[in-house]
N, C-alpha and C positions, 0 to 999 in steps of 0.2 A: 619545367618540369612543375607538379601538380605538388602543390600546399601539403604540407605538413599539418599533423590534428594540432601540435601546439601554435602553427603558425596562423592555424582556423578560430584558433583559441583567441589568439593577440588584436587579428581580424575585429574580431567580433566585439572585443573590449574595447578598442578603441573607437568601434563604431556606435556601440553603443552607449555613450558614458551619459551620466546623470549629473547634474550640479554638484558641486563641493556642499552649498549652502540645504540642497536638497538632503543630500547623504545624510548633513548633519541634522539635520532637522527629523530625518528617516530614525535615525540612532537614540537622540534624548525623546519621541515619543515612545519609542522603544522603550527603553531605559525607565522611564518612567512607571510604565506598565509592568515592569520586572515586580514580585511580591505576591502577585494575583496572576494573572495571564494577560498578555497584550491587551492592547485595546481593540483590537475584531473579534476577539474572541467570543465564544458565549460565555455566560456565566450560570452556574447551579444559582437555582433557588436554596434559601438558610435551611428547607426540610429536605430538601434531595442531598442537600451535600452531610447531614449528620448520616440519611440514609446510606448514601456511597459505602463510607466507614463501613458499614454493616454488609457489605454484599459480599460472597463466596465466588469470585470472576472466573471457577474454575467451574462453579455448577450455578449455571442462571438460568430460571425459568423465564414462560413469558410474560409473565407478573412483574418477577425485577427487573426486563426491560422495557413494559410499558409503565410503571408506576414511579422508577426510579430513572435508569438509565434516559429516558424520553426527556428527564428536566432536569437533565446533565450535561458539559462541556463531551462534544464526539469529535474526536478529529475526522479530519476530510482521508477520504479514501479516492487513491486514482485508479481508476478502471484503465488497461492498457489494451489494446484490439489486438490481434494478430495480423498476417500478410494481408488476407484478402479484404479489400473496402469495403465490402457488403453487409460481411460477419463481424458485426460487434459485441461485446460486450453489454451493449444496453437494458437486454432481457435478466442478465447479472444483479442490473445497478435496479432496477425496478422489483426484484428477489428481495433486494436488502432493504430496499425503501417498503413494500407490502411485510417485511418479518419487522419494518420495527424502525430502522433507520432513516437517521433525518436525509431527508430529500435532496436538504441545501448544502448537505457535507460532502454528496457525490457529483453535483452539478459542475463542472467546469468554469471559477470565477468570474470569468472571458465573456463567455458565450453560451456560457450555461448547459453544454454538454454532458451528457452521461458519460459517456469512454472516449478516450483521447486514440491519437494514431500509436501504433506502433514502430514508426518509419519517424520516429523523431532519435536529435540525439544527446545517449544518455548520460553528457553532461550539463544539460540544459535540464532535462526532470530532479537532477542532483541539485542544481542550484534553486529548482520551483521548490522542493522537499524540507530545504535548506530555509527558506523566506518563507512557508508555512510554521516549519517550527518558529523561526521567531518571530509570526503574527500570531499565532492562534496561542504559543505555548505548548504546542502538540507536535509530531512531525505527523505526516499522514500514514495511512496503510496504501502501500503496493500489491497491486493484483492485476495478474498480466496473463493472456489464453495465448499460446503459440508464442510466436514469434515476440508478443509482451510479455509472454514469461521471461524468454532470454534479456528482454528489456530490464525487467526487475532485477533480474540478477547482474543484471550490465552496472545498473545503477547503484545497488551496492555493494561493488567492487569500486565503481568511483568514488562515492562518499569511503569511502577506506583507502583511498588514493594510489588506486593500481596503474591507474592510466597516467594519472598529471599528479603534481606534487600542490596543485593550487585549484579550488573550481568557485565559480564565483555565483553569486547570490543572481537569481535569475527573480526576477520580477512576472507572477502571471497576468497580474492583471492588462500592466501595458507590453507583454511578451517581449521581454528586455533584460537582456546583461546589466546588472549594477555593476558601480565601480570601484567593486569590492570583494574580496573572496573572504571577509570573515561576517561573524554577525556576533548580534548582542543575546547572548543564552540567557532564554526566561528562565533558564532553575537559579542561573547563579547570579544572573546581571550583570558581568563580566565581559568582555570583545575574546574572540576565539573563535577559532578558522573553521569552514563549514565542514573536512574532514574530519569524520569521525562523528558529526551527526547520525545518532540511531533510530531507529524507527521501532514501532511496535509490533506490526505482525506485516509479513508479504506471502506470495504465494507464487507461483509459476503454474498454468493448468497446461500438461497438453505440450513440454518445450521439450524438442530433443535435438539430436546432433546433428541428426543430418544436414536437416536444411543450413543450418549452420552452417554446414560446406558450400552448398550451392549458391546459397544466398551472402559467400565471400567473407564470415566473418569471422575470419581465422584468429584471432586473439580470446575468443569466446570459447573457443575448442576445450583450453585446459580449464576453464574459469569457471564454465555450464553448471557444475554436479557440485563446486564450491563456495560454500556460503560464509561470509566475513562476518565479523560481531555488529556490523553498523547495520542490523538485523534481532530483536530478540526473541521472535518466533518464525519460525518461516516453515511451510508447508506445498512441498513439489508432490506435483499428481501425475500420476501416467497413463495411461489407456493401454491394456495388455495386447499384444501385436497392433501397435498405432503405426501401419505403414507412412500416414504423412510427417512421422515424429520419427520415423527414420529407428523405430524401436521393436522391430520384427524379428530382429536377430539376439536381442540382449539388449538390457538397458543398466546402465547406472545406477546407484541411488544418491541422491544428496547428501553432504555428510559436511558438518560442523569444523571451519576451518580453526574454531577455539573453543569461545561462549556460546554461540548461538547454538538454540533448540532449532532442531531441527526433526521434521516429520515428513515420512515418504509414504504416499498411498498410492498403491496402486488400485485400477477401477477396470471393470470385466471389459470383456472383450466386444459385448453387446452394447458398448457404450461407443460414441463415432466422434470423432476430435471434430467434426464441422457445429455437430448437431452439441457439443457442451455448451457453449455458453445457455441456450435455451433453458432458462430454471425458472422462471418467473411463473408459471401456471401453478410451479412447486408449493409455490405459498396461497395458494388463492382456493387451495383444495384441502376443507379442512383434516379429510384423514392422514395426507404426508405432510402439512405445518403442525400437526401434532405430533407426527415422529419426530423432526427436521426440529420441534422446541427440544425435545427432549430430550436428541441426540448426546450421548456422551463419546470421545472417544475411546474410551477405555470400557464400555459397557454398551453400545451398540444394539437398540435391541432388533429383531427380528421383523424384517421387512414387512409393508401392509400387503395383502395379498389378493384386494377387493381391487385396487386402485391401479393407476399405467405409475412407476416409482424410476421410469430411466434417467438418468441424472441424480438423483437425489443423493446420493453418498458423497460427492463433490456439495452439492448443495448446503448439504445438511455440515460437514467440514468445515466448507469457506464460514457459516452463518456461528458456529461458533469460536472459529478462530476471532472473526470481526468483535463481536460481543463481547470476549475476555478481554481483547484488546483495548476495546471502548472502556472496559470496565477497569481495566486496570489505569489507564491513561487519566479517568476520571478522580480517580480516587489518588493518585498522582498530586496533580492539580489540586484537590481537597487539601489533601497535604500539606501543598506547597502553601495555600492561603494561609494557613493553621501556624505556620512557622515564626517566630515572631522576627 
């Protein structure tokens, strides 16, 4: 009989052991870093720290990003691709970089890739989230397209304990599971389980239920639209009449299971499932860039009529969510550093 998931997890942990001494040194180094951020995290300049406190994270203009946030710590952003190998979220990564997000916080720490495969285990990804939280002082943001969006939601459920009672920390630098399912919380300095780690922002772009059926992802059919408390802000995008996502005959919205703040956005039918990641050009055009910089979900301005605005709606929404989460995490880190 094929091995069960729990048997595969146990085999993975058994084959990827780290020494007890190395583990002790890792925990010690992390514990010594508590009170600010961990040793591998960025640090803000004193001037930036003072200005970060004054930011209104719900209303950030281009100057706030350029003059303040650019000098503050930034969470890692993990971009997760869909089913087609040649269709990646690299253009979205380049868009975020052009808008002002630090390039090094988008690159995979192991190989420098701007986006990662959607064909990976959610248990692994949850462990990577925990590793970054412990080492960076803040959890990564997760953004996925199509199948990648499913993986984002599944990872949130992994962190909530929906599939397993324990999640091993996963070292992304050596691509191996560590021999522990706990971490030193940079907020409290205490050892805690990986289960329950919360991220600031997550996105699922054009992720439908029909592909979950023909790809055999049965356990996600019921959970795909349910967002647990392991994320603070979540945005789900659908394209009206999206045949690939299987939403032609209706769409059920994403809903919060408890306290997560969930936003549903319907994109026009003129948008394409396959073309959705192609947003890089919007940051390089002065007209569309200005519109995106000024975008607010509750008061979006009329779209410019002199240029091509295809994909501008989700590009603006994602940039708004990313910079808001960046701001709030920077404020949390700054407040933590001032705490007695």
